[in-house]
C-alpha positions in Angstrom: 0.2 0.1 0.0 2.6 2.0 0.7 4.1 1.5 -2.6 1.0 2.0 -3.8 1.4 5.4 -2.3 4.0 6.4 -3.3 3.2 6.0 -6.7 0.1 7.5 -6.6 2.6 10.5 -4.8 4.9 10.2 -7.5 2.0 11.0 -9.9 1.3 13.9 -8.9 4.0 15.7 -10.1 3.3 14.5 -13.3 0.3 16.5 -14.1 2.1 19.9 -13.8 3.8 19.2 -17.6 0.0 19.1 -18.6 -0.5 22.0 -16.4 2.6 23.7 -18.2 1.0 22.7 -21.2 -1.8 24.5 -20.2 0.3 27.6 -19.7 1.6 27.5 -23.3 -2.0 28.2 -24.9 -1.3 32.1 -23.8 2.3 32.1 -25.7 0.3 30.2 -28.7 -2.1 32.7 -28.3 0.9 35.7 -28.0 2.0 34.1 -31.3 -1.3 34.1 -32.7 -1.3 37.5 -31.7 1.5 38.7 -33.0 0.8 36.9 -36.3 -2.3 39.1 -36.3 -0.3 42.2 -35.7 2.4 40.9 -38.3 -0.7 41.0 -40.8 -1.9 43.9 -39.8 1.4 45.7 -40.1 1.3 44.0 -43.5 -1.9 45.1 -44.3 -1.1 48.6 -43.4 2.6 48.8 -45.1 0.6 47.5 -48.3 -1.8 50.6 -47.7 0.8 53.0 -47.5 2.9 51.7 -50.3 -0.2 51.8 -52.6 -1.5 55.8 -51.2 2.7 56.6 -51.9 2.0 54.2 -55.5 -0.9 57.1 -55.7 0.6 60.2 -54.9 3.7 59.5 -57.5 1.2 58.8 -60.2 -0.6 62.1 -59.7 3.0 63.9 -59.3 3.4 62.6 -62.8 0.7 63.3 -63.9 1.0 66.7 -62.8 4.3 67.0 -65.1 6.5 67.1 -61.5 8.7 64.5 -60.3 7.5 63.4 -57.4 7.8 65.1 -53.9 8.5 68.4 -55.9 4.5 69.7 -55.6 5.2 68.8 -51.5 8.7 71.1 -51.5 6.8 74.1 -53.5 3.4 74.3 -52.6 0.2 74.3 -54.7 0.4 75.8 -58.0 -1.4 79.7 -57.9 -2.4 79.5 -61.8 -6.0 80.0 -60.3 -4.5 83.3 -58.1 -3.3 84.8 -61.7 -6.4 83.5 -63.5 -8.4 85.7 -60.8 -6.4 88.8 -60.2 -6.6 89.1 -64.4 -10.1 88.7 -64.8 -10.4 91.4 -62.3 -8.1 94.0 -63.9 -9.2 93.3 -67.4 -13.3 93.6 -66.1 -12.8 97.0 -64.3 -10.8 98.2 -67.5 -13.2 96.9 -70.0 -16.1 98.5 -67.6 -14.7 101.5 -66.9 -13.6 101.8 -70.9 -17.7 101.7 -71.7 -18.6 104.0 -69.0 -16.2 106.4 -70.2 -17.0 106.3 -73.8 -21.0 106.3 -72.8 -21.1 108.7 -70.7 -17.5 111.1 -71.5 -16.7 110.9 -74.9 -17.2 114.0 -77.1 -17.8 116.2 -73.7 -15.9 118.5 -72.0 -13.4 117.3 -69.0 -14.7 116.6 -65.9 -12.5 117.4 -62.9 -11.6 115.1 -60.3 -8.4 117.2 -58.6 -8.6 120.3 -59.5 -6.7 121.2 -63.4 -3.9 118.2 -62.4 -6.2 115.1 -62.3 -9.5 115.0 -65.0 -11.3 112.4 -66.6 -11.2 112.8 -70.6 -11.9 110.7 -73.2 -9.0 110.3 -76.0 -8.4 107.6 -78.5 -4.7 106.3 -78.1 -3.1 104.7 -81.1 0.4 104.1 -79.9 1.4 102.1 -76.5 0.7 103.0 -73.1 0.5 106.6 -72.0 0.6 108.1 -75.6 3.9 106.4 -76.7 4.6 105.3 -80.0 1.9 107.0 -82.6 2.8 105.3 -85.6 3.5 101.8 -84.5 0.1 100.6 -83.3 0.2 97.4 -85.1 3.9 96.8 -83.5 2.2 96.8 -79.9 -0.5 94.6 -80.7 2.2 92.2 -81.6 4.3 92.8 -78.6 1.1 92.4 -76.3 0.0 89.3 -77.9 4.1 87.8 -77.2 3.2 88.9 -73.5 0.2 87.2 -73.1 1.9 84.3 -74.4 5.0 84.6 -72.2 2.8 85.0 -69.3 1.2 81.7 -69.4 4.2 79.4 -70.2 5.7 80.9 -67.2 2.5 80.3 -65.1 2.6 76.3 -65.9 5.5 76.6 -63.0 4.1 79.2 -61.1 4.1 78.1 -57.2 4.7 82.1 -55.6 2.0 84.2 -54.7 3.3 87.4 -55.1 4.6 86.3 -58.1 0.9 85.1 -59.4 -0.3 88.7 -58.6 2.1 90.6 -60.0 1.8 88.4 -63.7 -2.1 88.7 -63.0 -2.1 92.7 -63.3 0.2 92.4 -66.2 -1.6 89.6 -67.9 -5.1 91.5 -67.6 -3.3 95.0 -68.4 -2.2 93.5 -71.7 -5.5 92.0 -72.5 -7.5 95.2 -71.6 -5.6 97.4 -73.8 -5.2 94.3 -76.6 -9.0 94.1 -76.8 -8.9 97.6 -77.8 -6.6 97.1 -80.3 -8.6 94.0 -81.7 -12.3 95.4 -81.6 -12.3 99.1 -82.1 -11.9 101.4 -84.8 -10.8 101.8 -87.4 -9.9 98.1 -87.4 -8.7 94.4 -86.1 -4.6 95.1 -84.7 -4.9 99.0 -85.5 -7.9 100.3 -83.1 -7.0 102.7 -80.4 -7.1 102.4 -77.2 -9.8 104.5 -74.6 -7.6 106.8 -72.6 -9.3 108.6 -70.0 -7.4 109.5 -66.7 -5.5 112.9 -67.4 -2.6 113.7 -65.6 -1.3 117.4 -65.5 2.2 117.5 -67.3 2.2 113.9 -67.3 0.0 112.1 -69.8 -3.6 110.4 -70.3 -3.8 106.4 -69.5 -6.1 104.0 -68.2 -6.5 101.5 -65.6 -4.9 98.7 -67.9 -1.7 100.8 -67.9 -2.3 101.2 -64.3 -2.0 97.5 -64.0 0.6 96.9 -66.1 2.9 99.4 -64.4 1.8 98.0 -61.0 2.5 94.7 -62.2 6.0 95.3 -63.8 7.0 97.2 -60.5 6.2 94.5 -58.4 7.8 91.7 -60.9 11.1 94.0 -60.4 10.8 94.3 -56.8 10.3 90.6 -56.7 13.8 90.3 -59.0 15.9 92.1 -55.9 14.6 90.4 -53.7 16.0 86.9 -55.3 12.1 85.6 -55.4 11.3 82.8 -58.5 7.9 82.7 -60.3 8.2 79.1 -58.9 8.5 79.6 -55.3 12.3 79.4 -54.9 14.6 82.2 -54.1 18.4 83.0 -55.1 20.6 82.8 -52.8 23.3 86.1 -52.4 26.8 85.0 -53.4 28.2 85.3 -49.7 24.6 82.9 -48.1 25.7 80.4 -51.1 27.2 79.6 -54.5 26.2 80.9 -57.4 22.8 79.8 -59.2 22.1 78.2 -55.4 17.9 78.2 -54.9 16.6 78.2 -51.8 12.6 77.8 -51.1 11.0 81.3 -50.4 10.3 82.2 -46.9 7.6 84.0 -47.6 5.6 81.2 -49.3 
């Protein structure tokens, strides 16, 4: 009986491996959980890769290298077009108004004799210059519009978008007169009506062109480029080195 009891007593520890086996189950569950985590990580990686791939495709479709648009921001073509449209419409509306109300009438004094409104048909360039070169100035205005549109394809700078929008709107305003006013296509006379004593007679399109030109000069002196980058001065970097415009 004692021997049998010892046998039963020694049989009790034999259950320990069973308990250990039971304890292994959580480890197995952990392994399963790890497998699930691995599957999740793989899935996340796949999703992330797909997103990156989609971004790269989008960048290529836009005509830029992957990451280029992200580094420069978004294009400012919309700003350019809005500014150009506003400048054109204001100029066009003002010309319609003054032709209907002021042409063949006495000048209206705005600031004494210093600034007056009077309609003058101008066959030359801005401020009445080049009276005999109407066709030439028409072709120049057309060329300017084409150049601005080509620059717009890589336009990321907001100040440049405003400047080019003013130039574009002003050029379109005067070009419309060249094309549709008498005496004929490409030879039409531009309507000027703002007269400044001892200076010239001009219109709002001329003003937009001058303001846009001044802004372009200022941006160029700052080293700002239409694509949103900035030329570093020679003492700060090598020749031709570029950095992103902090104003963007």
